[in-house]
N, C-alpha and C positions, 0 to 999 in steps of 0.2 A: 516465189515459193522457195527457191534456192537461198535467197537472202534470209528469209524467215528461219529456214533450217540452220543456216550458219549462225544466226543469233541464238537459237535454241541450244545449239552445241556449245556456244560460248558461255551461255548462262549455266548450262549443265556443268561445264568445267569449273565455273565459279562456285557452284554448289559443293564441289569436292574439297574446296579449300579448308573449310572448318575441320575436316578429318585430319588434315595435315598440320594445321596451325592452331586449332582449338579456338579460332576467332568466331564471333557471332556475326553473320552477315544478314540475317533476316530471311534467307532463302531456305536454309536447311530445315526450318521448323514447319514449312508448308507441306513437305512430303511430295510435292509435285511442282513443276514449272508452270507458272501462270502467264497470261498475256501481259500482266503488269510487270513481271520480271523481264520479259522480252523488251517491253517499252522502256524500262529503266536502263537497260544496256544500250538501247538505241540512243536514248537521251544523252548518254555519256560520250557519244561519238560526236566530236565537234568538227565542223567544217574548217577548211583553210581560211575562209572569210571570217568565221567567228574567232579564230585564234590569231588573226593578223596583228592586232594591237596588244596582244598579251605581253610582248617584250618592250612595249613603250608605255611607261607609266609616269605620271607627274611626280615631281619631287614632293616628299612630305615636308612639313614645316621644319622638322629637325634637320633637313638637308639644305634649307635656304641659306644663301650667303648675301652679304650686303651688296647692293647694286642689282640684285635680281629684279627683272622687269615684268610688269603685268599691264594688261590693258583693261580699263574699266568698261564693263559691258552694259551697265544701266545707270541712269542717274539716281536710281533708288539707293545707291551706295551712300548718298548724302544722309540717309536715315541712320546710318551706323557709324559714320566718321565724326571725329571732332577735330577742327571745326567742320561744320557741314558745308557742302559746296553743291550747287544745283546743276552744274553743267560739266560734270567730269566724264560723261560717257565718251568713249573713244580716246581719252587721254591715257598716257603711259605713266604709271606710278612705279617707283622703285622701292625695294625693301631697304629701310634705313636702320633697322635694328629693333630692339624690344626694350620694354621697361617692365619691372615687376612692381605691382601694387598690392598691398594687403587689404583684404576685405574685412567686413565687420567680425568675421570668425577668425581673423588673424591668419588667413591662408593667402599665400602669394598667388596672384592671378596675372596672366601675361597681357600686356598692352602692346600691340604691334604698331610700329611706327613706319609710315609710308611717306614718300615725298615726291613732288614734281619739281619743276624748275623754280616755282614761286614760293612754295610753302610746304610745311609738314602736316600730316594728318595722323590721328591716332584712332586705333580700333580696339575697344575693350572686348577681349575675347570671352571673358568670364570663365576661362579655363586655366588650370595649372599648366606648367611647362610639360609635365609628364603626360597630361591629357592631350596637349596640343601637338606635340612632336610627331605622332604617327599620322596626323591628318594631312590630306592633300590640300592644294591651294584653295579650291572653292569652299571647302569645309572649314578652312582656317579663317578666310575672309570672303564673305559673299560678294558677288558681282565683279569678280576679278578673273581674267583669263591669263593663265601662265604662258608667257611667250616662249619659254624653253620647251614646254610640252607641245605647243603648236608647231614649233620648228622641227621637233622630232617627227611628228606625224607628217609634216610637209616633206621631209626628206625621204620618208617611207613611200609616199604616194605620188609625188611629183613625177610627171613623165610616163606614168603607167597607163596602159590601155585597159580599161575595165568595161564591163557591161552593166548598164544602168537598170535597176529594178523599178524605179519610180518615174512617174510622169509629172510629179509636182516639183517644178524647178523654181529657183529663186535667183533673181538678178543680183548684181553686186550691191544695188541700192536697197535690197531687202524686199522688193516687191515680188509678188508671185507671178509665174507664167506657166501655162500648160505646155509641156514638152512631150517628147517621145520616151517610151520605155523599151527595155530589152535591146537597146542599141549600143554600139561601142562608143566610148568617150575617152578622151585623153585628158588626164588630170593636169591642169596648168599650175595650180598652187593650192595650198591649204593655209588659210588665214583665220584670224579670230572671228568667232561667231557672235552669239548674243548671250543674254543672261541664262537662257535655257539650254541652248546647244552650243558647245564651246568651239566648234569648228565650222568654217565655211569652205567647202570643197568646190573650187572653180574648175570648170572643164570646157573642152572644145568638142562639140559634136558636129563634125563635118562642116566646120566654119561657123557654127552657131555657138556663141559664148554665153554660158550661164553657170549655174551651180546648184548645190544643195546644202542645207544645214545638216550637221552630223553630230550625234551624241558620242560620248566617250564611254568606255567600260566603267568609269567611275562617276558618270553623270547621274544626277538625281532622276532625270527623265531619259529613258533608254529606248524609246520607240523608233529611233532612226539611227541605230548603230551601223557600222560599216557593212556587216553581213546582210542587213535589211535593205541597204541602198545599192550595193554593188555585187557583181559576180566576177570571178577571174575568168570564167569560161563563157562561151556563147550560149545563152539560155535557149536559143532556138534549137540547139541540138537535142534538148530534152523533149522537144515536142515535134518530132519529125512527122508524126501522123496528122498534124494540122496543115491544111492547104496553105500555099503561099498567099492566096487571096485573103483568107481569114487571118493569117498572121500579120498581113499588112494592116488590117483593121485593128488588130490587137495592139500593135505598136503605137497606133494613133489614139488608142482609148475609145474605139468605136465598136459597135455591134451591128449585126444584120440578122434578119430572119433566117432560120435554119442553122444558126450556130449552136453548139452544145453548151452545157452548163460549165464545163471546164474552160472552154474558149471565152465565155462571157466573164468568168472569174478572173482569168488572165488579163482581160481587157479593162475591167472596171473594179476588180477587187471583190472582197466578200460583201454581201449586202448587209444593210442595217437590220433588216427583218425579212423573214420568209413566211408567207401564208400559203397553205395548201387548201384548195377548194375542190371538193368532189363535184363532178358534172356527169351528165348522161354519157358524154363521150370519153370519160376517164377523169384522171386527177390532174388539175391544173396547179401549177406552182408559181406564185407571184413573189418576185424579189423586189424589195424597195430600197432605194439609195437616197442620198441627200439631194436637195434641189429638185425634188419631184421626179427623179429618174426612176423608172420601174421596168421590169422585164417579166414577161409571162411565158412559161414553158408548158408544153404539152408533151408528155412522155420523154422529158429530158431535152427537148429541142425547142429553141426560141421561136415562139409563134407570133408575138407582137411585143412592142416596147415603146417607151417614150424616153428620149434622151435629150 
């Protein structure tokens, strides 16, 4: 309640700004402070995890220099390069310069020249130099990972002890494994990821070596950004009301009869669907997950399950 009051006071202070600045904020016209106003202020409060990579950004095309290195993340790059090459995944290409070619409308478009030890490749961007210069690497040429960007993120995370939020781990060979969540890990390195996720974060969890794929703030897919994967602080401290026995189950992604909905959500995540079934004994709630997993709650307590 104190936190809500604090946010309401903050929103109220914001509502006074138009009087002093004659700026329109959208709050002054309502005549009152709504729940939506409070939620908007909360949304603007970013966590340290969300802000971590703000200072680390990939170079735009306008900042590239000859010799800048990239790793090819997919053989699909052969679809856009001239000449095509079927097995470039994992190879390092360097930026060799650019050429300008006029199209049928007599507009100069940029052709990016990349090279490896054997040959040169050209990518027709279809963009003018002015259009291309503000773009980061992935949007300038698809299926490339900027090694300078990877190195910056590596220097930021290597050696840190973080608390893992996910139990979906990936080995260095790309295969998946089920790990533990909410446990401390030490980051060993950050290296090139794949065509979807630009970073692979390798870690040591009490002698067990694995890792996770991670999005960047500029990724097209941002479902596994740093803040969704890691916490700077021990997540267990936020749930001191949960017994050690149940927390041990949660860490391993397991559930047991008698657990609360909060505990089950921490262990398995949010369900795909929820069904509510009235019975003579009260209201049953059935949570359904992938692979046939389901949980049945009575009055908010897990009554039976299949996992």
